[in-house]
N, C-alpha and C positions, 0 to 999 in steps of 0.2 A: 200721391207720393211721386217724386221725380225719379226717373229711371237712372240707375247707376251706369257709369261708363265702363264698368268692369263687371265680370261675371265669374264668381268663384265656383260655379257648377262643376267644372272639370276637376278642380282640386278637391271639392267635396266628394265627388264620385270616387276619386282615387283613395281618399282618406277612409272610406267606408264608415263614416260617422264619427271619426276620431277628430274632435274639434281642436285638440292640441296640435295635431298635424297641420290642420288648416291654418291655425294661428302661426305656427312655425314657418310655413311657406309664405304667408303674408309678410311676416317680420323679415324674412330673408330677402324678399322682394324690396321691402322698404329700406333695408340696410345696404343693398348693393346697387340697385338701379339708379338712385340719384347720382352716385359717383360716375357710373357709366354714362349717364346723360351728360354730365359736365365734361367728361372726356371727349365725347363726340363733338360737343360745342368747341372745345379747345382745338381738336384736330381739324375741324372745318376751318377755324380761323387761321391755323398755321399751315393749311393746305396739305395735311398729311392724309391723303385720300385712302390709302390702303388701311391705315389704322381706323379711319371712320368705318370702313367696311367690316373690319374685324370686331370692333366693339358692337356695331349694329348686329352682327351675326351672334355675338355672345348674349345679347339681351332679347333677341327675337323669341326664343322659347319661353322666356319669362312673360313676355307680353302676351303670347298666345295662351299660356297656362292661366294667366290672370283674366282671360276672356276680354281683352281690350280690343274689341272688333274694329273700332275707329282707326287703330294703328296697324292693322294687319298689312295693308298695302304700303303704308308709310315706311315702316321699318324695313320692309323688303326693298323698297326703292332706294332708301339710304344705303343699305348694305350693297346693293348692286352698283349704285353710282360710285361708291367708294372703291369697291373691289376692282371694277372695270375702268375707273377714272373716266366716266362719261356722265353727261347731263349734270355736270358739277354746278351749273348755274341754278339748278333746282334745289340743291342741298340746303341753303339757308332757309327757304320757305318750308321744306320738309322738316327741318330741325325745329323750326318755330312751332309747327303743328305737334311734333313729337313732344317737345318741351311743355307746351301749354296743356296738352292732354295728360301727360304723365304727372304733372304737378297737381292737376285736379284729382287724378286717381290717388296720388299720395295722400292728399287732404282727406278724401272720402274714406280711404282705408284706415287712416289714423283715427277717424271719428266713427268707425262702424261699431 
């Protein structure tokens, strides 16, 4: 079986066996994160760097809670680049990684 790119262990630990809670957290992630991802993309295109940092900061806890290890450093780099308006040339590549990985996670979570 192929390894998942997310790990619900943290949510399951918090839920103390409450599967409804786990489902609710997953659904909340699926409801809000695609919009935030799209916003980051739009803000990069329109060079609204502070907003890039703000949205990245907003979704960072969700990415961590969903156990998406591959994005741990990526989302923090996006956040810092946006907030500090530095390393801006790296943002398109970081966003591409963020987008590709999150879209795989969305797909896997919908099919779990």
